[in-house]
C-alpha positions in Angstrom: -91.9 -96.8 27.0 -90.1 -96.3 23.6 -90.8 -98.8 20.8 -87.6 -101.2 19.8 -86.5 -102.1 16.3 -85.9 -105.4 15.5 -82.3 -106.3 15.4 -82.9 -107.9 11.8 -84.1 -104.7 11.0 -81.0 -102.7 12.5 -79.0 -104.9 10.4 -80.8 -103.9 7.2 -80.4 -100.4 8.0 -76.8 -100.9 8.9 -76.2 -102.5 5.6 -77.6 -99.3 3.6 -75.5 -97.2 5.4 -72.5 -99.1 4.5 -73.3 -99.3 1.0 -73.6 -95.3 0.7 -70.0 -95.2 2.6 -71.3 -94.1 6.2 -71.9 -95.9 9.7 -75.3 -96.0 11.3 -74.7 -94.6 14.9 -78.4 -95.0 16.0 -81.8 -96.0 14.7 -84.8 -95.4 16.9 -88.8 -95.0 16.5 -89.9 -92.2 18.6 -93.8 -91.1 18.6 -97.1 -92.5 19.4 -98.2 -95.6 17.4 -99.7 -94.5 14.2 -97.6 -91.2 13.8 -94.1 -92.7 14.6 -90.7 -91.1 13.2 -87.7 -93.6 12.2 -84.9 -91.5 13.2 -81.1 -92.6 11.8 -78.0 -90.8 13.0 -75.5 -91.7 10.4 -72.0 -90.4 10.1 -68.8 -91.2 8.1 -65.1 -90.2 8.6 -65.4 -87.4 6.3 -68.7 -85.8 7.5 -71.9 -86.3 6.3 -73.3 -84.1 3.5 -77.0 -83.9 2.4 -76.8 -85.5 -0.8 -75.9 -88.5 1.6 -78.7 -88.3 4.1 -81.3 -88.2 1.0 -79.8 -91.1 -0.7 -79.9 -93.2 2.8 -83.6 -92.3 3.0 -84.7 -92.9 -0.4 -82.8 -96.5 0.2 -84.3 -97.1 3.3 -87.9 -96.3 1.8 -87.4 -98.2 -0.9 -86.0 -101.3 1.2 -89.1 -101.2 3.5 -92.2 -100.8 1.0 -94.3 -103.6 1.4 -92.2 -104.9 4.6 -94.3 -105.0 7.7 -91.7 -102.8 9.5 -92.4 -100.1 6.8 -95.7 -99.8 8.2 -94.5 -99.0 11.7 -93.4 -95.5 10.8 -95.2 -92.5 9.1 -92.1 -90.3 8.6 -88.3 -91.1 8.4 -85.7 -88.7 9.5 -82.0 -88.9 8.4 -79.5 -86.8 10.1 -75.6 -86.6 11.0 -75.2 -86.5 15.0 -75.4 -83.1 16.3 -73.2 -81.9 19.3 -75.6 -83.3 21.6 -74.8 -86.8 20.5 -71.9 -88.6 22.2 -68.6 -89.6 20.5 -68.6 -93.4 20.0 -65.9 -94.7 17.7 -62.3 -93.5 17.5 -62.5 -92.4 14.0 -65.1 -89.7 15.3 -62.8 -88.5 18.0 -60.1 -87.9 15.3 -62.5 -85.5 13.5 -62.6 -83.5 16.5 -59.1 -83.0 17.5 -58.6 -79.5 18.8 -61.8 -79.2 20.3 -63.1 -79.0 23.7 -65.0 -82.5 25.0 -67.0 -83.4 28.6 -66.0 -86.8 29.2 -67.6 -88.9 32.0 -65.4 -92.0 33.1 -66.4 -95.6 34.4 -65.3 -94.3 37.9 -68.2 -91.4 37.7 -65.6 -88.7 37.6 -66.1 -86.1 34.4 -62.8 -84.7 33.1 -63.1 -81.8 30.6 -60.2 -80.6 28.3 -59.2 -80.0 24.8 -58.8 -83.1 22.8 -55.3 -83.5 21.4 -54.5 -86.8 20.7 -56.3 -90.0 19.6 -54.7 -93.5 19.7 -55.6 -97.0 19.4 -56.0 -97.3 23.2 -58.0 -94.2 24.1 -57.8 -90.2 23.8 -55.7 -87.3 25.6 -57.1 -84.4 26.8 -55.4 -81.2 27.7 -56.2 -78.8 30.5 -54.2 -75.6 31.0 -51.3 -77.3 32.8 -52.2 -81.3 32.8 -53.0 -83.8 30.4 -54.9 -86.9 31.1 -54.7 -90.3 29.0 -58.1 -91.7 29.1 -58.3 -95.4 27.8 -61.4 -95.9 25.6 -62.3 -99.2 28.1 -62.8 -96.2 30.8 -64.8 -93.5 28.7 -68.4 -94.1 29.2 -69.6 -91.0 27.4 -67.8 -88.3 25.7 -69.4 -84.9 24.0 -68.1 -82.0 22.3 -68.7 -78.9 24.1 -69.5 -75.8 21.7 -67.7 -72.8 22.7 -70.3 -70.1 21.5 
């Protein structure tokens, strides 16, 4: 079972990320007790730089020195989400217009296509001869499918 991070700590992490112009997409502790890693996935509308990851890492370490939560982890990893991470927010979808997405919908169906539009209500995927308008409310997960 993966250890949980207290909501108050998650809020502190979100605040640190926001102070650096980033969003906290996910925070989790991984590994065995005594050797746990705190993993933070961050992003922003322009794309994450190494400098932003380093600044947030430094701020997190400074925030939790002497704090009991700081003793929960021995390693800290701050990273942008890779292609294996799902898209969650409308601004993330806008960054991927023109890319191929695989979407799982609330009715358990899967739709793939090229992302051609993002609106306040949802996304539009284009396949060869059809388009699919998918409201965010019906979208369970969406992943960028890399074209190697």
